[in-house]
SELO-24042 format. One record per residue: x, y, z of N, C-alpha, C, O, CB in turn; residue in one letter; residue number from 1. Coordinates in steps of 0.02 Angstrom, whole numbers. Glycine has a CB too. Layout:
SELO-24042
    n_x    n_y    n_z   ca_x   ca_y   ca_z    c_x    c_y    c_z    o_x    o_y    o_z   cb_x   cb_y   cb_z gulo voza
      X      Y      Z      X      Y      Z      X      Y      Z      X      Y      Z      X      Y      Z    A  NUM
...
END
This chain:
SELO-24042
    n_x    n_y    n_z   ca_x   ca_y   ca_z    c_x    c_y    c_z    o_x    o_y    o_z   cb_x   cb_y   cb_z gulo voza
   1905    -54   2081   1966    -17   2084   1972     18   2152   2027     20   2181   1970     35   2027    I    1
   1917     45   2178   1920     78   2243   1936     29   2298   1973     45   2345   1853    113   2257    Q    2
   1909    -32   2293   1924    -84   2343   1999    -99   2342   2029   -106   2395   1883   -148   2329    L    3
   2028   -105   2283   2099   -118   2277   2141    -63   2309   2191    -77   2342   2119   -126   2204    G    4
   2121     -1   2299   2157     55   2330   2151     52   2406   2200     62   2442   2130    123   2304    R    5
   2090     38   2430   2080     33   2503   2124    -21   2532   2159    -10   2582   2006     20   2520    F    6
   2122    -81   2502   2161   -137   2528   2235   -121   2527   2270   -134   2576   2147   -202   2487    V    7
   2259    -92   2473   2330    -74   2468   2350    -25   2523   2399    -36   2558   2346    -44   2398    R    8
   2312     29   2530   2329     80   2580   2324     52   2651   2366     65   2693   2283    141   2572    E    9
   2271     13   2664   2262    -17   2729   2318    -66   2745   2346    -65   2800   2194    -53   2733    D   10
   2336   -108   2697   2388   -158   2708   2455   -125   2719   2493   -147   2762   2391   -206   2648    M   11
   2471    -73   2682   2535    -38   2691   2537     -5   2760   2590     -5   2792   2546     14   2636    L   12
   2482     24   2782   2479     54   2849   2488      1   2903   2525     11   2951   2414     90   2859    G   13
   2453    -55   2895   2456   -109   2944   2527   -137   2949   2553   -145   3004   2407   -165   2926    Y   14
   2558   -150   2892   2625   -180   2893   2678   -131   2919   2728   -152   2946   2644   -203   2823    T   15
   2666    -66   2911   2715    -18   2937   2713    -16   3013   2761      7   3044   2702     51   2908    S   16
   2658    -39   3043   2651    -38   3116   2661   -106   3149   2650   -113   3209   2583    -12   3134    D   17
   2683   -156   3110   2691   -224   3137   2753   -258   3111   2774   -248   3054   2630   -266   3120    H   18
   2783   -299   3153   2835   -346   3134   2805   -415   3139   2748   -423   3162   2900   -338   3179    D   19
   2843   -465   3118   2820   -535   3119   2865   -575   3164   2926   -578   3153   2818   -565   3048    L   20
   2837   -605   3216   2876   -645   3263   2894   -713   3236   2872   -732   3182   2838   -653   3327    G   21
   2935   -748   3274   2959   -813   3251   2904   -865   3245   2912   -915   3209   3013   -839   3298    E   22
   2848   -855   3279   2791   -901   3274   2736   -870   3231   2678   -890   3237   2764   -919   3343    H   23
   2754   -822   3190   2709   -788   3142   2657   -745   3176   2606   -727   3145   2675   -839   3099    F   24
   2668   -727   3240   2623   -680   3272   2641   -609   3248   2699   -595   3232   2627   -685   3351    E   25
   2591   -566   3247   2603   -497   3228   2624   -459   3290   2590   -460   3341   2539   -465   3195    H   26
   2681   -424   3285   2707   -386   3341   2690   -313   3330   2717   -281   3285   2784   -397   3349    I   27
   2647   -287   3372   2624   -217   3366   2681   -170   3386   2711   -178   3440   2561   -204   3410    C   28
   2697   -122   3344   2749    -74   3358   2721     -9   3386   2759     38   3400   2790    -60   3296    L   29
   2656     -5   3395   2624     53   3425   2581     28   3483   2549    -25   3479   2580     93   3374    R   30
   2582     66   3536   2542     47   3595   2504    108   3620   2535    158   3639   2587     17   3650    S   31
   2438    105   3621   2397     48   3599   2396     43   3523   2403     92   3487   2325     55   3626    P   32
   2387    -17   3500   2385    -30   3428   2318     -7   3400   2266    -27   3426   2398   -105   3412    C   33
   2318     34   3348   2255     59   3321   2221     12   3271   2168     29   3245   2267    124   3287    P   34
   2250    -46   3258   2226    -90   3205   2184   -148   3232   2197   -173   3287   2284   -117   3165    W   35
   2135   -170   3192   2100   -233   3204   2146   -288   3177   2174   -280   3122   2028   -235   3169    Q   36
   2155   -342   3213   2202   -393   3192   2170   -451   3153   2205   -497   3132   2237   -421   3252    H   37
   2105   -448   3144   2069   -496   3102   2088   -568   3115   2101   -606   3068   2081   -480   3029    E   38
   2091   -588   3178   2105   -657   3196   2178   -676   3199   2194   -733   3217   2072   -701   3147    G   39
   2223   -630   3184   2295   -645   3187   2317   -645   3260   2296   -603   3299   2336   -593   3147    A   40
   2359   -693   3278   2390   -692   3344   2434   -630   3346   2472   -617   3299   2431   -758   3359    A   41
   2430   -592   3400   2469   -530   3403   2491   -516   3474   2458   -535   3523   2429   -471   3374    H   42
   2545   -481   3479   2572   -458   3543   2595   -387   3534   2611   -365   3478   2630   -505   3569    V   43
   2598   -350   3589   2625   -283   3587   2696   -286   3614   2708   -311   3670   2582   -232   3628    T   44
   2743   -262   3575   2813   -262   3598   2819   -214   3657   2785   -163   3659   2861   -241   3540    A   45
   2863   -229   3704   2875   -183   3760   2900   -116   3733   2935   -115   3682   2926   -213   3811    P   46
   2884    -60   3766   2904      6   3740   2978     12   3724   2995     42   3673   2885     58   3789    P   47
   3022    -15   3766   3093     -9   3753   3112    -48   3689   3153    -24   3650   3134    -37   3813    A   48
   3081   -106   3680   3095   -145   3620   3069   -110   3558   3101   -113   3505   3064   -215   3626    A   49
   3011    -77   3563   2984    -40   3506   3033     14   3486   3047     22   3426   2915    -10   3524    I   50
   3058     52   3534   3105    105   3518   3167     78   3485   3192    107   3436   3124    144   3582    A   51
   3194     22   3510   3253     -8   3480   3240    -32   3409   3280    -21   3364   3278    -66   3523    E   52
   3183    -65   3399   3167    -90   3332   3158    -34   3282   3180    -39   3225   3104   -133   3335    L   53
   3126     19   3303   3114     75   3257   3179    111   3240   3182    144   3188   3065    123   3288    L   54
   3229    107   3283   3294    138   3268   3332     99   3214   3374    128   3180   3337    141   3331    E   55
   3316     36   3205   3350     -6   3155   3318      5   3088   3274    -33   3068   3348    -81   3175    C   56
   3339     56   3053   3306     75   2990   3326     30   2932   3285     14   2890   3323    146   2973    Q   57
   3389      9   2929   3411    -31   2872   3394   -105   2883   3390   -128   2940   3486    -22   2860    S   58
   3385   -140   2829   3369   -212   2833   3427   -249   2866   3416   -293   2907   3356   -241   2762    L   59
   3489   -231   2850   3547   -265   2879   3547   -255   2955   3562   -302   2992   3612   -238   2848    A   60
   3532   -195   2978   3531   -182   3050   3475   -222   3083   3484   -248   3138   3522   -107   3065    A   61
   3417   -228   3050   3361   -264   3079   3377   -339   3083   3358   -372   3131   3297   -252   3039    R   62
   3411   -366   3032   3427   -438   3030   3473   -456   3088   3466   -509   3117   3459   -457   2963    V   63
   3521   -412   3104   3569   -428   3156   3545   -407   3225   3580   -419   3275   3635   -396   3141    T   64
   3488   -375   3229   3462   -351   3293   3446   -410   3339   3421   -461   3315   3399   -306   3283    H   65
   3460   -403   3403   3452   -459   3451   3380   -483   3455   3369   -543   3464   3476   -438   3520    A   66
   3331   -438   3448   3261   -459   3455   3232   -484   3389   3175   -506   3388   3219   -401   3480    L   67
   3267   -481   3338   3252   -493   3268   3185   -521   3248   3181   -578   3223   3301   -538   3244    R   68
   3132   -485   3259   3072   -503   3221   3082   -481   3149   3120   -434   3136   3007   -469   3253    P   69
   3049   -513   3104   3052   -492   3034   3000   -439   3021   2951   -433   3058   3041   -553   2987    R   70
   3011   -400   2971   2963   -350   2951   2902   -388   2923   2910   -434   2884   2993   -301   2898    R   71
   2842   -368   2943   2782   -398   2915   2773   -370   2844   2767   -309   2835   2718   -383   2959    L   72
   2774   -413   2796   2770   -392   2725   2698   -394   2700   2659   -438   2719   2815   -438   2682    E   73
   2681   -347   2656   2615   -350   2624   2616   -403   2569   2641   -390   2514   2594   -279   2594    P   74
   2589   -462   2584   2592   -517   2536   2525   -553   2533   2476   -532   2565   2649   -566   2556    N   75
   2523   -607   2495   2462   -645   2485   2434   -673   2550   2374   -676   2559   2474   -700   2435    M   76
   2478   -695   2595   2456   -723   2658   2419   -671   2700   2366   -686   2729   2516   -751   2698    H   77
   2446   -612   2703   2413   -558   2740   2348   -537   2706   2299   -522   2739   2461   -497   2748    L   78
   2349   -535   2640   2289   -517   2602   2231   -565   2619   2175   -543   2631   2303   -519   2526    L   79
   2246   -629   2619   2194   -679   2634   2171   -672   2707   2111   -673   2720   2221   -750   2621    V   80
   2218   -665   2753   2201   -662   2824   2161   -599   2842   2112   -604   2879   2264   -664   2866    Q   81
   2181   -542   2816   2150   -478   2836   2088   -460   2796   2044   -425   2822   2200   -423   2831    R   82
   2083   -482   2734   2030   -458   2690   1985   -513   2662   1924   -508   2667   2059   -419   2633    Y   83
   2015   -564   2634   1975   -616   2601   1936   -658   2652   1875   -664   2645   2020   -662   2559    I   84
   1969   -686   2703   1934   -728   2751   1878   -691   2789   1823   -716   2793   1984   -756   2801    K   85
   1892   -631   2815   1837   -596   2850   1778   -580   2804   1720   -583   2825   1863   -531   2881    P   86
   1792   -564   2741   1738   -547   2694   1697   -609   2676   1636   -605   2673   1767   -515   2631    W   87
   1730   -666   2664   1694   -725   2642   1662   -763   2701   1615   -801   2691   1741   -772   2605    T   88
   1686   -752   2762   1659   -787   2820   1584   -776   2828   1547   -822   2843   1695   -765   2884    K   89
   1562   -715   2817   1490   -701   2825   1447   -735   2773   1386   -741   2782   1478   -626   2822    R   90
   1477   -758   2718   1440   -795   2667   1445   -870   2676   1407   -908   2645   1464   -775   2597    F   91
   1491   -892   2718   1501   -964   2728   1525  -1000   2666   1507  -1057   2654   1438   -995   2752    G   92
   1567   -965   2627   1590   -994   2564   1662   -972   2551   1688   -927   2584   1545   -974   2505    A   93
   1693  -1004   2502   1760   -985   2482   1757   -921   2441   1703   -899   2421   1795  -1042   2442    S   94
   1814   -890   2429   1817   -829   2388   1790   -843   2319   1750   -804   2292   1890   -803   2385    Y   95
   1811   -898   2288   1786   -914   2221   1711   -928   2222   1676   -910   2175   1824   -974   2192    S   96
   1687   -960   2275   1615   -973   2280   1575   -908   2286   1523   -902   2255   1600  -1017   2340    G   97
   1600   -861   2325   1566   -796   2332   1566   -760   2265   1515   -732   2245   1600   -753   2386    V   98
   1623   -760   2230   1626   -725   2165   1581   -758   2114   1549   -724   2074   1698   -723   2140    L   99
   1579   -825   2114   1536   -861   2067   1463   -845   2081   1425   -830   2035   1549   -937   2071    C  100
   1444   -849   2144   1375   -833   2163   1359   -761   2145   1305   -746   2119   1364   -844   2238    C  101
   1405   -716   2159   1395   -645   2144   1384   -636   2069   1341   -598   2048   1455   -603   2168    D  102
   1424   -671   2029   1417   -666   1956   1348   -691   1933   1315   -659   1893   1473   -707   1921    H  103
   1327   -749   1960   1263   -776   1941   1205   -729   1960   1159   -718   1921   1252   -845   1972    L  104
   1209   -702   2020   1156   -657   2043   1157   -592   2003   1105   -564   1986   1163   -642   2117    L  105
   1216   -568   1989   1223   -505   1953   1199   -512   1881   1172   -465   1852   1296   -482   1953    H  106
   1208   -571   1853   1186   -583   1784   1111   -598   1779   1085   -609   1725   1225   -641   1754    E  107
   1077   -599   1836   1005   -608   1835    982   -679   1840    924   -693   1825    978   -579   1773    G  108
   1025   -725   1862   1005   -795   1868    956   -804   1927    927   -857   1935   1066   -839   1877    A  109
    949   -752   1967    902   -755   2024    931   -795   2081    989   -815   2079    837   -785   2002    G  110
    892   -806   2130    915   -843   2188    883   -818   2251    841   -772   2249    991   -840   2193    G  111
    901   -847   2307    869   -830   2370    882   -759   2394    847   -734   2437    891   -878   2423    P  112
    932   -726   2365    948   -658   2387    913   -604   2345    927   -545   2352   1022   -647   2384    N  113
    867   -625   2302    829   -577   2263    872   -534   2218    858   -475   2207    790   -534   2308    G  114
    926   -564   2191    968   -527   2145   1020   -484   2179   1055   -446   2145    926   -484   2102    G  115
   1027   -489   2245   1078   -449   2279   1147   -478   2264   1156   -539   2263   1066   -448   2356    K  116
   1193   -435   2252   1262   -455   2240   1300   -456   2306   1280   -425   2355   1296   -408   2190    C  117
   1355   -492   2307   1396   -496   2367   1419   -426   2388   1425   -413   2448   1457   -541   2355    A  118
   1431   -382   2340   1452   -314   2358   1398   -275   2394   1413   -225   2426   1473   -277   2296    E  119
   1334   -297   2389   1279   -263   2422   1272   -285   2495   1235   -253   2532   1215   -276   2386    D  120
   1307   -338   2515   1298   -365   2582   1335   -324   2631   1334   -339   2691   1320   -438   2586    W  121
END
């Protein structure tokens, strides 16, 4: 439950500071950007463009804006890119493989990790 809260709060903070470019790059709305981009292609918008984008509060205004990046939404794609892939990369396995291994080790099936769970890594 704590992990879910962390991911939710982190993702909402990240998306509030980024837009999504036409080539799916993350456009940083703060300079310098305080976030780790976890392998996402990213650019920092020029200061004047940042000010203009931040003035467009309504969705309708943002859609018609000349620079029209889309708002980066907290969705499954971002969840996988920012949290799942970095976490599973160190295990060299898929998310389901890590969870399955974690379950087997946690249940006492033993293994090369001496009963360590993925959460202990």
